VOTI-61106 format. One record per atom (N, C-alpha, C): residue number from 1; residue in three letters; atom name; x, y, z. Coordinates in pm, 1 decimal, always signed. Each point is the difference from the previous one (the first is absolute). Example, Ala and Ser with C-alpha at 12.3 -4.5 7.8 and 13.67 -1.06 7.14 Angstrom:
# VOTI-61106
k: 1; r: ala; a: N; x: +1319.0; y: -569.0; z: +780.0
k: 1; r: ala; a: CA; x: -89.0; y: +119.0; z: +0.0
k: 1; r: ala; a: C; x: +90.0; y: +120.0; z: +0.0
k: 2; r: ser; a: N; x: -35.0; y: +105.0; z: -72.0
k: 2; r: ser; a: CA; x: +82.0; y: +119.0; z: +6.0
k: 2; r: ser; a: C; x: -77.0; y: +109.0; z: +73.0
This chain:
# VOTI-61106
k: 1; r: met; a: N; x: +320.9; y: +995.7; z: +303.9
k: 1; r: met; a: CA; x: -77.9; y: -94.6; z: +95.3
k: 1; r: met; a: C; x: -102.0; y: -63.8; z: -15.6
k: 2; r: thr; a: N; x: -27.0; y: -60.8; z: +20.7
k: 2; r: thr; a: CA; x: -146.8; y: -8.6; z: -18.9
k: 2; r: thr; a: C; x: -73.8; y: -63.3; z: +124.4
k: 3; r: thr; a: N; x: -136.7; y: +25.1; z: +108.7
k: 3; r: thr; a: CA; x: -26.0; y: -70.7; z: +110.4
k: 3; r: thr; a: C; x: -167.7; y: -85.3; z: -41.0
k: 4; r: leu; a: N; x: +59.6; y: -130.9; z: +17.1
k: 4; r: leu; a: CA; x: -134.4; y: -143.8; z: +15.4
k: 4; r: leu; a: C; x: -57.0; y: -21.5; z: +130.2
k: 5; r: ser; a: N; x: -128.0; y: +10.7; z: -30.6
k: 5; r: ser; a: CA; x: -82.8; y: -75.7; z: +162.0
k: 5; r: ser; a: C; x: -33.3; y: -73.2; z: -64.2
k: 6; r: val; a: N; x: +66.2; y: -124.0; z: +65.5
k: 6; r: val; a: CA; x: -41.8; y: -86.0; z: -34.4
k: 6; r: val; a: C; x: -67.3; y: -106.4; z: +128.4
k: 7; r: lys; a: N; x: -67.8; y: -128.3; z: -105.9
k: 7; r: lys; a: CA; x: -109.6; y: -124.6; z: +121.8
k: 7; r: lys; a: C; x: +64.3; y: -128.4; z: -70.6
k: 8; r: val; a: N; x: +117.7; y: -53.8; z: +147.6
k: 8; r: val; a: CA; x: +20.0; y: -73.6; z: -49.4
k: 8; r: val; a: C; x: -106.4; y: -193.6; z: +80.7
k: 9; r: lys; a: N; x: +26.8; y: -60.1; z: -155.1
k: 9; r: lys; a: CA; x: -98.7; y: -201.0; z: +50.6
k: 9; r: lys; a: C; x: +107.9; y: -52.4; z: -41.2
k: 10; r: pro; a: N; x: +35.7; y: +7.4; z: +147.7
k: 10; r: pro; a: CA; x: +136.3; y: -146.9; z: -23.0
k: 10; r: pro; a: C; x: -107.2; y: -133.5; z: -42.1
k: 11; r: asn; a: N; x: +67.5; y: -56.0; z: +1.7
k: 11; r: asn; a: CA; x: -18.3; y: -180.9; z: -13.8
k: 11; r: asn; a: C; x: -104.6; y: -8.1; z: -129.6
k: 12; r: ser; a: N; x: +13.9; y: +66.3; z: -106.3
k: 12; r: ser; a: CA; x: -121.2; y: -41.7; z: -71.1
k: 12; r: ser; a: C; x: +67.9; y: -69.8; z: -112.9
k: 13; r: lys; a: N; x: -75.8; y: -54.9; z: -73.2
k: 13; r: lys; a: CA; x: -17.8; y: -109.2; z: -126.4
k: 13; r: lys; a: C; x: +117.1; y: +78.6; z: -89.8
k: 14; r: gln; a: N; x: +22.9; y: +132.4; z: +24.7
k: 14; r: gln; a: CA; x: +13.9; y: +44.1; z: -172.3
k: 14; r: gln; a: C; x: +44.5; y: +121.7; z: +22.8
k: 15; r: gln; a: N; x: +98.1; y: +61.4; z: -83.2
k: 15; r: gln; a: CA; x: +76.1; y: +154.7; z: +64.8
k: 15; r: gln; a: C; x: -105.8; y: +110.2; z: -83.8
k: 16; r: lys; a: N; x: -11.3; y: +60.2; z: +15.2
k: 16; r: lys; a: CA; x: -100.8; y: +104.6; z: -2.0
k: 16; r: lys; a: C; x: -25.5; y: +110.7; z: -16.7
k: 17; r: ile; a: N; x: +7.8; y: +79.4; z: -44.9
k: 17; r: ile; a: CA; x: -24.0; y: +204.4; z: +37.5
k: 17; r: ile; a: C; x: -76.6; y: +43.0; z: -67.6
k: 18; r: gln; a: N; x: -103.5; y: +17.8; z: +78.1
k: 18; r: gln; a: CA; x: -80.0; y: +75.6; z: -19.7
k: 18; r: gln; a: C; x: -27.4; y: +122.5; z: +1.5
k: 19; r: ser; a: N; x: -77.1; y: +140.5; z: -101.7
k: 19; r: ser; a: CA; x: -16.2; y: +127.5; z: +33.8
k: 19; r: ser; a: C; x: -127.8; y: -14.9; z: +92.7
k: 20; r: glu; a: N; x: -13.5; y: +68.7; z: +74.3
k: 20; r: glu; a: CA; x: -93.4; y: +24.2; z: +98.7
k: 20; r: glu; a: C; x: -47.7; y: +171.5; z: -17.2
k: 21; r: ala; a: N; x: -95.1; y: +23.1; z: +43.5
k: 21; r: ala; a: CA; x: -23.2; y: +166.8; z: +26.2
k: 21; r: ala; a: C; x: +45.9; y: +33.1; z: +28.5
k: 22; r: glu; a: N; x: +31.3; y: +147.3; z: -27.8
k: 22; r: glu; a: CA; x: +37.2; y: +70.0; z: +108.6
k: 22; r: glu; a: C; x: +182.6; y: +32.3; z: -19.8
k: 23; r: gly; a: N; x: +77.8; y: -128.3; z: -106.5
k: 23; r: gly; a: CA; x: +148.9; y: -9.8; z: +22.0
k: 23; r: gly; a: C; x: +13.0; y: -92.1; z: +56.6
k: 24; r: val; a: N; x: -93.7; y: -35.4; z: +89.6
k: 24; r: val; a: CA; x: +87.2; y: -144.7; z: +40.5
k: 24; r: val; a: C; x: +8.9; y: -140.8; z: -56.7
k: 25; r: leu; a: N; x: +118.6; y: -90.8; z: -21.5
k: 25; r: leu; a: CA; x: +15.4; y: -66.1; z: -21.8
k: 25; r: leu; a: C; x: -43.0; y: -175.2; z: +80.0
k: 26; r: thr; a: N; x: -25.5; y: -91.0; z: -53.3
k: 26; r: thr; a: CA; x: -38.6; y: -104.6; z: +62.0
k: 26; r: thr; a: C; x: +56.0; y: -94.4; z: -37.1
k: 27; r: val; a: N; x: +85.8; y: -72.7; z: +82.4
k: 27; r: val; a: CA; x: +159.3; y: -125.2; z: -33.4
k: 27; r: val; a: C; x: -57.4; y: -63.4; z: +82.7
k: 28; r: arg; a: N; x: -1.4; y: -153.3; z: -102.3
k: 28; r: arg; a: CA; x: -40.7; y: -72.0; z: +38.9
k: 28; r: arg; a: C; x: +155.8; y: -115.2; z: -55.1
k: 29; r: leu; a: N; x: -16.5; y: -52.2; z: +147.9
k: 29; r: leu; a: CA; x: +197.5; y: -85.9; z: +1.0
k: 29; r: leu; a: C; x: -30.4; y: -119.4; z: +80.2
k: 30; r: lys; a: N; x: +84.2; y: -112.0; z: -102.7
k: 30; r: lys; a: CA; x: +4.3; y: -125.6; z: +17.6
k: 30; r: lys; a: C; x: +34.5; y: -23.1; z: +204.3
k: 31; r: ser; a: N; x: +114.7; y: +127.6; z: +47.2
k: 31; r: ser; a: CA; x: +121.6; y: -63.4; z: +65.2
k: 31; r: ser; a: C; x: -126.4; y: +38.5; z: +149.7
k: 32; r: pro; a: N; x: +51.7; y: -94.6; z: +66.6
k: 32; r: pro; a: CA; x: -43.8; y: +14.5; z: +179.8
k: 32; r: pro; a: C; x: +36.5; y: +140.0; z: +12.1
k: 33; r: pro; a: N; x: -46.6; y: +54.6; z: +117.0
k: 33; r: pro; a: CA; x: +60.1; y: +143.6; z: +64.3
k: 33; r: pro; a: C; x: +80.2; y: -49.9; z: +136.2
k: 34; r: thr; a: N; x: +71.7; y: -73.8; z: -23.3
k: 34; r: thr; a: CA; x: +105.7; y: -55.2; z: +87.4
k: 34; r: thr; a: C; x: +185.1; y: +44.5; z: -36.8
k: 35; r: asp; a: N; x: +52.5; y: +37.7; z: +105.2
k: 35; r: asp; a: CA; x: +150.9; y: -37.1; z: -20.7
k: 35; r: asp; a: C; x: -37.3; y: +126.7; z: -102.3
k: 36; r: gly; a: N; x: -53.8; y: +86.5; z: -28.8
k: 36; r: gly; a: CA; x: +5.6; y: +160.2; z: -149.2
k: 36; r: gly; a: C; x: +16.1; y: -103.1; z: -102.6
k: 37; r: lys; a: N; x: -70.0; y: -118.0; z: -50.1
k: 37; r: lys; a: CA; x: -34.3; y: -71.0; z: -97.8
k: 37; r: lys; a: C; x: -85.1; y: +94.5; z: -109.2
k: 38; r: ala; a: N; x: -32.4; y: -21.0; z: +29.5
k: 38; r: ala; a: CA; x: -168.1; y: +101.2; z: -80.3
k: 38; r: ala; a: C; x: +43.7; y: +164.2; z: -9.1
k: 39; r: asn; a: N; x: +74.5; y: +101.9; z: +93.5
k: 39; r: asn; a: CA; x: +68.7; y: +103.6; z: -69.9
k: 39; r: asn; a: C; x: +116.2; y: -26.8; z: -10.2
k: 40; r: asn; a: N; x: +67.8; y: -114.3; z: -10.2
k: 40; r: asn; a: CA; x: +124.8; y: -8.6; z: -124.2
k: 40; r: asn; a: C; x: -96.0; y: +33.1; z: -135.1
k: 41; r: glu; a: N; x: -40.4; y: -140.5; z: -52.7
k: 41; r: glu; a: CA; x: -158.6; y: -19.4; z: -147.2
k: 41; r: glu; a: C; x: +9.6; y: +135.0; z: -11.7
k: 42; r: leu; a: N; x: -65.0; y: +120.0; z: +113.7
k: 42; r: leu; a: CA; x: -104.9; y: +74.8; z: -45.6
k: 42; r: leu; a: C; x: +137.2; y: +122.9; z: -77.3
k: 43; r: ile; a: N; x: +62.2; y: -26.5; z: +66.7
k: 43; r: ile; a: CA; x: +127.4; y: +141.0; z: -105.8
k: 43; r: ile; a: C; x: -10.3; y: -59.9; z: -122.1
k: 44; r: lys; a: N; x: +111.7; y: -139.8; z: +32.2
k: 44; r: lys; a: CA; x: -16.0; y: -73.7; z: -105.3
k: 44; r: lys; a: C; x: -69.2; y: +30.6; z: -150.9
k: 45; r: leu; a: N; x: -163.1; y: -48.1; z: +101.9
k: 45; r: leu; a: CA; x: -77.7; y: +22.7; z: -198.0
k: 45; r: leu; a: C; x: +23.1; y: +206.2; z: -14.1
k: 46; r: leu; a: N; x: -3.7; y: +59.6; z: +107.6
k: 46; r: leu; a: CA; x: -22.8; y: +137.2; z: -51.9
k: 46; r: leu; a: C; x: +104.7; y: +9.6; z: -95.1
k: 47; r: ala; a: N; x: +76.4; y: +49.3; z: +68.2
k: 47; r: ala; a: CA; x: +120.5; y: -13.2; z: -88.4
k: 47; r: ala; a: C; x: +12.3; y: -8.4; z: -158.2
k: 48; r: lys; a: N; x: -34.9; y: -176.1; z: +26.6
k: 48; r: lys; a: CA; x: -22.1; y: -4.4; z: -169.5
k: 48; r: lys; a: C; x: -123.6; y: +33.4; z: -59.6
k: 49; r: lys; a: N; x: -93.7; y: +30.3; z: +26.9
k: 49; r: lys; a: CA; x: -74.7; y: +107.2; z: -61.3
k: 49; r: lys; a: C; x: -3.6; y: +81.2; z: -8.4
k: 50; r: tyr; a: N; x: +123.1; y: +68.9; z: +122.8
k: 50; r: tyr; a: CA; x: +30.0; y: +180.8; z: -126.2
k: 50; r: tyr; a: C; x: +126.7; y: +14.7; z: -17.4
k: 51; r: gly; a: N; x: +39.6; y: -123.8; z: -43.4
k: 51; r: gly; a: CA; x: +128.1; y: -83.5; z: -43.2
k: 51; r: gly; a: C; x: +88.8; y: +127.9; z: +84.5
k: 52; r: val; a: N; x: +25.4; y: +37.4; z: +100.1
k: 52; r: val; a: CA; x: +127.0; y: -7.6; z: +104.2
k: 52; r: val; a: C; x: +9.8; y: -119.2; z: +30.7
k: 53; r: arg; a: N; x: +157.2; y: +61.5; z: +114.8
k: 53; r: arg; a: CA; x: +110.6; y: -165.0; z: +37.7
k: 53; r: arg; a: C; x: -113.5; y: -7.4; z: +166.5
k: 54; r: lys; a: N; x: -4.7; y: -111.9; z: +33.4
k: 54; r: lys; a: CA; x: -38.6; y: +25.6; z: +115.3
k: 54; r: lys; a: C; x: +80.5; y: +69.7; z: +134.4
k: 55; r: ser; a: N; x: +79.9; y: +75.8; z: -64.6
k: 55; r: ser; a: CA; x: +33.0; y: +81.5; z: +156.7
k: 55; r: ser; a: C; x: -9.1; y: +108.5; z: -40.3
k: 56; r: gln; a: N; x: -99.7; y: +89.6; z: -66.6
k: 56; r: gln; a: CA; x: -41.3; y: +43.8; z: -84.2
k: 56; r: gln; a: C; x: -167.4; y: +37.2; z: +121.3
k: 57; r: val; a: N; x: -76.2; y: -148.4; z: +41.8
k: 57; r: val; a: CA; x: -113.4; y: +18.7; z: +48.2
k: 57; r: val; a: C; x: -18.9; y: -33.3; z: +144.0
k: 58; r: thr; a: N; x: -42.3; y: +99.1; z: +51.0
k: 58; r: thr; a: CA; x: +24.0; y: +17.6; z: +183.8
k: 58; r: thr; a: C; x: -112.3; y: -33.1; z: +44.0
k: 59; r: ile; a: N; x: -70.6; y: -42.3; z: +113.4
k: 59; r: ile; a: CA; x: -112.0; y: +1.8; z: +127.4
k: 59; r: ile; a: C; x: +52.3; y: +99.8; z: +81.6
k: 60; r: lys; a: N; x: -66.4; y: +133.0; z: -89.2
k: 60; r: lys; a: CA; x: -29.4; y: +102.3; z: +157.0
k: 60; r: lys; a: C; x: +4.1; y: -47.6; z: +138.7
k: 61; r: ser; a: N; x: -215.7; y: -91.5; z: -4.6
k: 61; r: ser; a: CA; x: +0.7; y: +0.2; z: +100.1
k: 61; r: ser; a: C; x: -115.5; y: -115.3; z: -32.3
k: 62; r: gly; a: N; x: -43.7; y: -58.2; z: +111.5
k: 62; r: gly; a: CA; x: -51.3; y: -103.3; z: -2.8
k: 62; r: gly; a: C; x: +54.5; y: -140.7; z: -54.7
k: 63; r: leu; a: N; x: +85.1; y: -72.0; z: +84.4
k: 63; r: leu; a: CA; x: +101.8; y: -66.9; z: -75.1
k: 63; r: leu; a: C; x: -60.4; y: -132.6; z: +63.2
k: 64; r: thr; a: N; x: -26.0; y: -21.3; z: +139.3
k: 64; r: thr; a: CA; x: -136.9; y: -80.2; z: +38.8
k: 64; r: thr; a: C; x: -163.3; y: +13.8; z: -12.8
k: 65; r: ser; a: N; x: +8.1; y: +50.7; z: -99.4
k: 65; r: ser; a: CA; x: -118.5; y: +39.6; z: +0.5
k: 65; r: ser; a: C; x: -72.0; y: +6.3; z: -134.6
k: 66; r: lys; a: N; x: -144.4; y: -81.6; z: -37.0
k: 66; r: lys; a: CA; x: -35.0; y: +20.6; z: -90.5
k: 66; r: lys; a: C; x: +20.7; y: +137.5; z: -113.3
k: 67; r: trp; a: N; x: -54.7; y: +113.4; z: +72.9
k: 67; r: trp; a: CA; x: -2.6; y: +115.9; z: -85.9
k: 67; r: trp; a: C; x: +123.3; y: +48.5; z: +61.3
k: 68; r: lys; a: N; x: +102.4; y: -6.3; z: -125.2
k: 68; r: lys; a: CA; x: +158.8; y: +132.2; z: -33.5
k: 68; r: lys; a: C; x: -8.0; y: +46.1; z: -85.3
k: 69; r: arg; a: N; x: +50.7; y: +115.4; z: +9.2
k: 69; r: arg; a: CA; x: +63.1; y: +174.2; z: -61.8
k: 69; r: arg; a: C; x: +175.0; y: -84.3; z: -82.6
k: 70; r: ile; a: N; x: -12.5; y: -1.1; z: -159.7
k: 70; r: ile; a: CA; x: +108.0; y: -70.7; z: -107.2
k: 70; r: ile; a: C; x: +59.1; y: +175.4; z: -1.8
k: 71; r: glu; a: N; x: +106.4; y: -26.1; z: -49.6
k: 71; r: glu; a: CA; x: +87.7; y: +146.3; z: -66.9
k: 71; r: glu; a: C; x: +40.5; y: -39.0; z: -86.9
k: 72; r: ile; a: N; x: +16.1; y: -18.5; z: -118.4
k: 72; r: ile; a: CA; x: +53.0; y: -71.4; z: -60.0
k: 72; r: ile; a: C; x: +88.1; y: +155.2; z: -72.2
k: 73; r: asp; a: N; x: +132.2; y: +4.4; z: -0.1
k: 73; r: asp; a: CA; x: +111.6; y: +53.3; z: -59.7
k: 73; r: asp; a: C; x: +21.9; y: +35.2; z: -127.0
k: 74; r: his; a: N; x: -59.0; y: +78.8; z: -71.0
k: 74; r: his; a: CA; x: +84.5; y: -76.6; z: -170.8
k: 74; r: his; a: C; x: +100.0; y: +107.3; z: -19.1
């Protein structure tokens, strides 16, 4: 199981995952932060990056925050 610290930037012009200092990921998403659209896009993008199913990616904390703790079950 992998735990990630992620900073999300919704409403970006393009999807992009950047590695920052100390293992933090900055993820730019096209979706707006309403109705869980950005969270769904984040899960889909991380599942694709790590080669797992969407059901294996869980937002453990920060559902309504820019800072999220993500768990990926391998």
